[in-house]
N, C-alpha and C positions, 0 to 999 in steps of 0.2 A: 948725456950721462943718465938722465931720467929714463929715456927710451931703452937704453942698455939694461938698466935695472929691471924695467918692466919685462923685457925679453927674458932675462934670467929667471924672474919669478914665474913665468909661464912655461918654463922648460919641463917641469915634472909632469908627465902625463901618465905615469904608472909607478907602482911601488913594488919593491921586492919584499916578500914575507920571509924572513929568515927562519922562522919556525924553530924546530928542535935541532940543535947543532950536534948531530950524532953521525956515526958511520953509516954508509949505505945499507949495511946489513941490519943495523938497529932501526933504520927508517922503515925497512920492510916489516920488521917485527912490530913496530909501533902501528903501522898501517893495518896489520892483521888484528892487533889488539883493539884499536879504535873502531875498526869496521865491525868487530864482534859486539863491542859496547853499543855502537850506534844501532845495530840490528836489534839488540835486546831493548834499547830505548824505544824504537819505533813499535816493535811488537807489544811491549808492555803497555805503552800509552794508548795505542790503538785498541788493545784489549779492554782497558779501562773505559775508553769512549764507547766501545761496542756494548759492554755489559751494562753500563749505566744508562744506555739509551734504550735497550730492548727489554731488560729485565723489569717486570712490573713492581718488584719489591724495592727497587732502587730509585723510584721516582720521587725523591725528596730533595729539598734545597741543598743538603750537604753533598749529595752525589751529583747534583746539577753543577755545583761549583767545582767538584773534583773532575768532572768531565771537561769543564773549561780549562782547568789547570793542565790536564793531559794534552789538550789541543794546543795550549800555549807552549808546553814543553816541546812538542813536535815542531812548531814554528821556530822556536828559539834555537834548537839544535840545527834546524835546516839552514839557518843563516850562516853557520860557521863550519860545522863538521864535514859536509861534502867537499868544500873547498880545501879544508885541512887534509882530508884523505887524498885528494888529487895531488896536493903539493908534496905529500910524503913520498910519492913514487914518481914525481916529475922533476926533471933537472932544472926547469925554469919555474920558480915559485913567484909568478908575476900576477899582480892584480891591477887593473886599470884605475886611474884616478877616480872616475865615476863609479866603478865597481867598489872601490874602497869606501867612498862616501855612502853608497847604497847599503853596504854591509854594516857600516857604523850606525846608520840611521835605524835599521831594523833591529840591530842588537840593542840599542838604547830603548827602542819602542817596546820590544817584548820583555826586556829586563824590567823596565818601569812598570809595565802592565802586570808582571808577575808580583811585584811588590804590593800593588794595590789589591790584586786578587787574593793574595794570602791574607791581607787584612780583612777582606770581605768574608773569607772563610772563618776567620777568628770571630767576627761579629755574629755569624750564623751559629757558631758553637755557644757564644755568650747568650744569645736569645734562647737556644734550646735548653740550656742548663739553668739559667737564671730566671727565665720566664716561660717555663714549659707549657703552661695552660694557654698562653696566647701565641705560642710559636707558629702555628699554622695561619693565624690571622696576620701576625707581623710579617713573617717571611712568606708572603703570598707570591704567586707566580709573577705578577707584574713587577714587584720590587726586586725579585731575584734577577729578572731580565735586565732591569735598569742598572743594578749593581754590577752584573757581568759586563754589560756594554760600557759602563763607566770605567771599569778596570781596563778593558781592552783599549779604550780610547784615551785613557789618562796619560799615556806616554807620548801621544802625538805632538803636543806643543813643545815639550822639552827636547824631544828627539829632533824635531825640525830646527829648533833654535841652535842646539849644540852642533849638529851636523853642518848646517848651512854656515854658521860662524867659523867652525873649524876649517872647512874646506875652502872658505874664502880667504884664509890667511895665506901669506906667501910661502911657497915651498920652492927653494932654488937649489936643492941637493944638499946632502945625499938623500937617497930615496929608499934606503933599507929600513924596514920596520922590524924591530927586534921582537917579534911576536908571531903567533900562528894565525892571527886574524887582525883586522883593522880596528883595534880598540883605541879609545881616546888618548890615554897617557902616552903610549909608545909613538903614536902618530904625531902628537903634539911636540915631541922632542925634535922633530924634523923641521918645525917652523923656524924661520930665520929672523923673526922680530920678537920683541918683548910680548909675552903672553900673559902678563899678570892679570889684566882685566878679564881675559877669557877664563883663566884659572879660578878667579874669584866667582865668576858666574857659574862655572862648572861645580865648584864646591857648594854653592848655594843650591843649585839644582839637585846635587847629590843628597844634601841634607833634607831637602823637601821630598824627594821621591824615594829615598831609602828610610830616613829617620822618621818622617811623618807617618807612613804606614806602619812602621815598626812600633811607634808610640801607640797607635790604635790597637795593635796586637797586644802590647803590654797592658794597656788599660783593660782590654777584654779579658785577658787571662788572669789579671789581678782580681777582677770581679768573679770570674769563674772559680778560682782557687778559694776565695772567701766563701762562696756558696757551697762548694764541695765540703769544706771543713765544717760547715754548719749542719751538714746532713747527719742524721742520727743513725742511719743504716750503713754498715760497712759495705754491704753489697751495692747499695746505691752510689756510694763514693767511688767504688771500684769501677762500676759501669759508666759513671759520668766521666771519670778520668780516662777510661779506655777510648771513649769517643774523641778525645782531644789529643791523645798521645802521638798518633801518626802525624797530625798537623804540626805539633810542636817539634817533632824530629825534622820534618821538612823545612820549617821556618828556621830552625837552628842551622841546618846545613847551608841553606841559601844565603841567609843574612850574615852568618859567620864568615863565610869565604868571600862574599861580595864586599863586606866591610873592610877586609884586609887589603883589598885592591883600591877601592874608591874613597875610603875615608883616610887612607894613608898613601896618596899618590906619589909622594916624594920620599918614601921610606928608603932605608938602606938595603933592602932586599935586592939580591942579584936578579937580573932579568930572567934567568932560568927558574929561580924560586917563584917569581911572579907568574911565569907561565904555568907552573904546577898548580898554583892557587887558582888561576883562571880555568885550568882544566877541571878542577873540582866542581865549579858551578856551571860551566858550559857543557861538560860532557858527562861527568860522574853523577851529579845530582839529578839531572833529568832521567837517567837510567834507574836511580834508586827510588825515585818517587813512587812509581807504580808498584815496585816490589814492597816498599814500606806499607803502602795502603792495602796491598793484597794480603801480606803476611799477618798484619795486625788487625784485620777486619774480616770477621767471619762472614758477614753479609756479602762482601765483595768476592771472597773465596767461593762461597756457595753459588753466587750468580755466575762466576767464571766457569765453574764446573758444569753448571746447567747449560750455559751457552755453548761450550765446547762439545758437550755430549750431544746436544741437539744438532749441531753442525755435522758431527760424525754420523749420527743416525740418518740425517738427510742424505749424506753422501752414500751410505750403504743402501738406502732405498733406491737411489738412482741406478746402482749396479744390480 
């Protein structure tokens, strides 16, 4: 009996990603829409990376972290969007067991890293506004590199733990994941044993890697708001707030939508509603981030214009 049970547990070697349950015509329309969004995401984030790397006026800690955020967004979307696009036009929406675990690992990794990177960006704004005279001393090049590397690596332990634990659980069918990628909650529903301990660990990890960075952001912006309100000059208050507004919008979009999914994993939302929420932070937010930072930041807009003009002139010189 035990050997039979073990054989059943090892039967699942691939998963079916149900994705969006729509007509074939709508699937094609969604493919075109998401392909356009993904193209804008890549172009926008690579533009931010380029201008913050080559423009001499943007060689400051704020733009160093913005460059890291754009790179992180490219990696984040690369984990899910190409596979989703293929599945929209493919009759077989299959992902291997190993492929599912790999996708889940990198999704957790880049998601956790973004949480911490956003908190590092908040700290940078805190130092710039609350301690401007010592800003260049505190936010030195070495500290910025350590903060960035720490953010990128922060998700490694929890990603390895959650993914290895999840994929070691028994899957003996069905193997249909009601999502467009291998996210934790929908895959967990296919496990055939009690998952209470795993869910408790997952909730603790979520609180640590979502709420702890968010708490750091709240503390930073509380101090920032107090400092801004104490400024005597209205122009100074407006300038100080404008340097934070883009980051606040990005934080609100990312944390607002992610919290709906991971802080309420057993909510009464329908699977289709949860997919729409997931779309917002996996597809829409990475596209909006470079747009938000470009439209609300004159330095980025000016650097982008200079970079594009320089490239065009170089092309004309070639001809």
